[in-house]
C-alpha positions as MATLAB code, in Angstrom:
seq = 'MRGYAEKFLLIIKYKQMRTEILNKVGYHNLTKKRSNLSVELVYITPEVAKRYLMQNTQNRQKSGRNIKFLVDQMKKGLFLENGESIVFDKFQRITDGQHRLFSIVESGKSYYIPVVRGVESSTMATYDTGKNRSASDVLGLNGYKNTHLLSSFIKLIDKYSKKGHKTAVSSSTNRSETLTNQQVLSFCDVNYDWIYELIKKVSNIYCKSDGKVLSKTQFCFIAYLIGGENPNKEVFDFIKNISGLSREEETATSYLYGKLNNAKINKEPLNFYWILGMSIKAWNYYIDGNPSVRYFKFKTEQELPKIFINN';
ca = [
      62.248  112.633   69.054;
      64.632  115.529   69.229;
      66.295  114.091   72.368;
      66.924  110.728   70.652;
      68.384  112.472   67.582;
      70.788  114.478   69.738;
      71.949  111.317   71.545;
      72.458  109.546   68.204;
      74.586  112.415   66.858;
      76.670  112.432   70.057;
      77.363  108.695   69.674;
      78.435  109.200   66.029;
      80.683  112.092   67.031;
      82.238  110.033   69.859;
      83.031  107.164   67.466;
      84.631  109.561   64.989;
      86.791  111.129   67.712;
      87.789  107.676   68.978;
      88.852  106.588   65.481;
      90.902  109.763   65.010;
      92.706  109.217   68.333;
      93.459  105.572   67.549;
      94.826  106.548   64.149;
      97.106  109.127   65.746;
      98.652  106.575   68.119;
      99.190  104.069   65.320;
      96.441  101.650   66.298;
      96.171  100.060   62.851;
      99.935   99.601   62.547;
     100.001   98.073   66.012;
      97.303   95.603   65.063;
      99.167   94.651   61.922;
     102.389   94.032   63.853;
     100.625   91.718   66.239;
      98.711   89.758   63.619;
     101.107   86.791   63.852;
     100.259   86.199   67.512;
      97.652   83.656   68.514;
      96.195   82.996   71.942;
      94.138   79.990   73.027;
      93.067   78.464   76.326;
      94.420   74.911   76.537;
      93.704   72.154   79.073;
      97.291   71.106   79.718;
      97.557   67.532   80.956;
     100.863   65.804   81.774;
     100.760   64.286   78.266;
     100.262   67.688   76.623;
     103.024   69.156   78.807;
     105.428   66.407   77.690;
     104.623   67.150   74.069;
     105.197   70.880   74.601;
     108.512   70.215   76.366;
     109.817   68.465   73.266;
     109.926   72.002   71.841;
     111.910   73.318   74.825;
     115.139   73.575   72.845;
     116.279   77.104   73.644;
     115.551   78.180   77.197;
     117.313   78.977   80.460;
     118.524   76.084   82.602;
     115.642   74.633   84.554;
     115.589   75.161   88.320;
     115.001   71.998   90.340;
     114.165   74.123   93.370;
     111.500   76.042   91.474;
     109.987   72.843   90.077;
     109.941   71.232   93.534;
     108.077   74.254   94.902;
     105.500   74.239   92.101;
     104.956   70.472   92.352;
     104.356   70.857   96.080;
     101.810   73.622   95.416;
     100.043   71.537   92.788;
      99.810   68.436   94.958;
      98.424   70.500   97.833;
      95.833   72.131   95.582;
      97.404   75.572   96.042;
      98.431   76.210   92.442;
      95.899   78.601   90.930;
      94.921   79.120   87.287;
      95.800   82.807   87.344;
      95.939   83.556   83.612;
      99.729   83.395   83.329;
     100.515   81.946   79.901;
     102.811   79.423   78.251;
     104.608   81.233   75.416;
     106.074   79.898   72.142;
     108.120   81.951   69.687;
     107.541   82.045   65.941;
     109.752   78.947   65.596;
     107.489   77.036   68.047;
     110.109   77.004   70.812;
     109.051   77.578   74.430;
     110.138   81.009   75.649;
     108.193   81.115   78.926;
     106.507   78.493   81.109;
     108.922   75.552   81.143;
     108.881   75.218   84.936;
     105.091   75.000   85.031;
     105.163   72.347   82.317;
     107.812   70.248   84.091;
     105.790   70.568   87.304;
     102.576   69.432   85.612;
     104.379   66.332   84.336;
     105.868   65.535   87.747;
     102.720   66.253   89.773;
     100.315   64.479   87.406;
      97.911   67.443   87.591;
      96.137   69.233   84.734;
      95.238   72.905   84.336;
      93.603   75.362   81.941;
      96.412   77.686   80.849;
      96.523   80.321   78.076;
      99.006   79.463   75.321;
     100.499   82.277   73.255;
     102.246   81.506   69.952;
     104.249   83.602   67.518;
     106.280   85.997   69.675;
     109.699   87.171   68.587;
     112.545   85.074   70.046;
     114.175   88.209   71.449;
     111.269   88.721   73.861;
     112.697   85.986   76.117;
     115.061   88.584   77.593;
     112.088   90.583   78.888;
     110.545   87.818   81.044;
     110.778   87.804   84.859;
     112.502   91.188   84.932;
     109.783   92.947   86.909;
     109.225   92.971   90.664;
     107.481   89.843   91.902;
     104.217   90.428   93.748;
     104.852   89.937   97.466;
     102.545   88.757  100.246;
     102.472   92.360  101.412;
     101.271   93.451   97.953;
      98.510   90.820   97.970;
      97.303   91.850  101.434;
      97.195   95.476  100.295;
      95.212   94.577   97.185;
      92.667   92.899   99.472;
      92.165   95.993  101.596;
      94.473   95.306  104.542;
      96.669   98.026  106.065;
     100.173   97.901  107.571;
     100.846   95.017  105.215;
     104.638   94.699  105.548;
     104.358   94.128  109.291;
     101.274   91.966  108.846;
     102.891   89.615  106.313;
     106.231   89.278  108.129;
     104.479   88.584  111.448;
     102.196   85.942  109.899;
     105.155   84.173  108.265;
     107.043   84.137  111.568;
     104.029   82.683  113.404;
     103.701   79.981  110.750;
     107.380   79.004  110.926;
     107.201   78.900  114.715;
     104.092   76.694  114.728;
     105.616   74.263  112.214;
     109.273   74.138  113.186;
     109.673   75.398  116.725;
     111.694   78.238  118.153;
     115.126   77.826  116.591;
     113.958   77.196  113.035;
     111.352   79.935  113.280;
     114.018   82.576  113.714;
     116.457   81.086  111.216;
     117.001   83.044  108.019;
     117.497   79.902  105.918;
     114.177   78.417  104.865;
     113.258   75.947  102.150;
     110.971   77.700   99.678;
     108.457   74.833   99.748;
     108.112   75.377  103.509;
     107.345   79.094  103.167;
     103.768   80.332  103.036;
     102.575   81.348   99.584;
     100.943   84.732   99.103;
      97.525   83.049   99.000;
      98.212   81.198  102.254;
      99.283   84.426  103.963;
      96.035   86.022  102.795;
      93.944   83.061  104.014;
      95.684   83.089  107.412;
      95.051   86.815  107.701;
      91.374   86.449  106.759;
      90.837   83.881  109.525;
      92.978   85.457  112.275;
      92.831   89.155  111.505;
      90.895   90.285  114.590;
      93.448   89.195  117.188;
      96.447   89.926  114.955;
      95.155   93.444  114.314;
      94.734   94.145  118.037;
      98.204   92.824  118.872;
      99.890   94.742  116.047;
      98.018   97.941  116.875;
      99.074   97.904  120.533;
     102.685   96.960  119.818;
     102.944   99.580  117.044;
     101.659  102.247  119.419;
     104.361  101.308  121.940;
     107.015  101.176  119.225;
     106.209  104.640  117.877;
     106.552  106.186  121.350;
     109.689  104.298  122.400;
     113.270  105.550  122.222;
     115.966  103.961  120.159;
     113.818  101.327  118.407;
     116.001   98.552  119.821;
     114.091   95.814  117.941;
     111.866   95.738  114.876;
     108.073   95.880  115.136;
     107.889   92.293  113.903;
     110.240   91.120  116.663;
     108.298   92.953  119.369;
     105.026   91.535  118.001;
     106.420   88.016  118.043;
     107.711   88.385  121.627;
     104.234   89.548  122.708;
     102.681   86.597  120.875;
     105.199   84.099  122.255;
     104.555   85.216  125.830;
     100.864   86.060  125.698;
      99.463   83.985  122.823;
      96.615   85.277  120.666;
      95.172   87.439  123.432;
      97.997   89.078  125.417;
      96.837   90.845  128.557;
      97.813   94.291  129.804;
     100.834   92.971  131.692;
     102.332   91.590  128.486;
     102.123   94.993  126.806;
     103.507   96.667  129.929;
     106.444   94.270  129.656;
     106.932   95.255  125.994;
     106.957   98.903  127.098;
     109.720   98.107  129.573;
     112.039   96.238  127.217;
     111.456   98.829  124.470;
     112.594  101.602  126.817;
     109.231  103.366  126.875;
     108.669  102.657  130.585;
     112.069  102.281  132.198;
     112.429  100.836  135.660;
     115.967  101.182  136.933;
     117.935   98.121  138.069;
     115.393   95.528  136.991;
     115.459   92.526  134.672;
     113.622   94.487  131.986;
     115.965   97.486  132.217;
     118.945   95.129  132.012;
     117.575   93.575  128.806;
     116.764   96.997  127.347;
     120.331   98.086  128.085;
     121.762   95.047  126.285;
     119.538   95.638  123.244;
     120.215   99.362  123.169;
     123.997   98.958  123.455;
     123.955   96.439  120.604;
     122.036   98.875  118.426;
     124.330  101.801  119.270;
     127.422   99.707  118.515;
     125.752   98.160  115.432;
     126.246   94.655  116.772;
     123.974   92.054  115.128;
     121.977   90.022  117.646;
     120.728   86.468  117.184;
     116.921   86.580  117.431;
     116.894   83.230  119.224;
     119.113   84.829  121.887;
     116.724   87.777  122.052;
     113.801   85.400  122.621;
     115.645   83.513  125.362;
     116.608   86.725  127.139;
     113.078   88.117  126.737;
     111.497   85.023  128.274;
     113.927   85.152  131.211;
     113.179   88.845  131.749;
     109.437   88.137  131.538;
     109.644   85.329  134.069;
     111.481   87.594  136.521;
     109.010   90.378  135.739;
     105.873   88.456  136.742;
     107.377   86.176  139.380;
     107.708   88.914  141.939;
     111.457   89.085  141.383;
     111.874   92.129  139.136;
     115.029   93.419  140.804;
     117.289   90.825  139.158;
     119.900   92.923  137.389;
     121.967   90.292  135.621;
     121.146   87.086  133.744;
     122.295   85.389  130.573;
     121.160   82.971  127.889;
     123.186   80.922  125.417;
     121.938   80.053  121.955;
     122.886   76.398  122.501;
     120.241   76.193  125.237;
     116.551   75.422  124.851;
     114.265   78.367  125.436;
     113.146   78.689  129.076;
     109.623   77.673  130.004;
     107.347   80.709  129.878;
     105.620   81.587  133.144;
     101.895   82.062  132.667;
     100.326   85.168  134.096;
      96.589   84.765  134.671;
];
């Protein structure tokens, strides 16, 4: 009995201490200030969204690009009910969520979304001021390592598979054609084994090389472009050569390394499509028994050369 009594007294003491701490930080005042807020989970259909949008009288200008992206996600079943709310101020005007509502109307889809009512109108200035969660962040939250390289490499592979060489290396991309964070995660879950091996080997070469003439992502993509999902030893030996780690004088690979290194020293921006074309040419010379070629060129107006397969 004594043990139970001691536990009971400890619980009472804990509750008293908790109340004292909450009083010190103004818990009761905080609760009172927030008493005008209400939160409910609403099944928002296109009809409900239209009704809500009638109260969209004081908001930022809507973004057609953002709506197009969200509609595309909804129609593809990629829009997730993630708990992000629709917010109304104390005058029943929408302060956050208009783009989701417009997208629900246009897509014809319905979702369960929290609806918050009663915020101060001035809170609108605080929305969307934080850092958006990136694909790299999402991969990290799911236990993956080296996430910046992982996410950029996956996005480049996706663009290449959908659009071909030139578009894959273009910096201008329609947002609706870019992988969402969830899609990057799904791709990684399915393909992680071979991607991990490729990234690990290229990263090891990169860390030991001089000058860092290209980024890790670019070297990874060149290895993937030449060797596919399972590059052999010769592919990684080729990466060593063009990275400057294993230099062979007066060869196609040393010529390419020299071009890349000079551009980096002189801070000259290089077109990645040109880099791919030159890399493929150097690779073809490298495995075709003609490594002593010391000069070759590639123009960005040309199609990429056919890649010689090394069995």
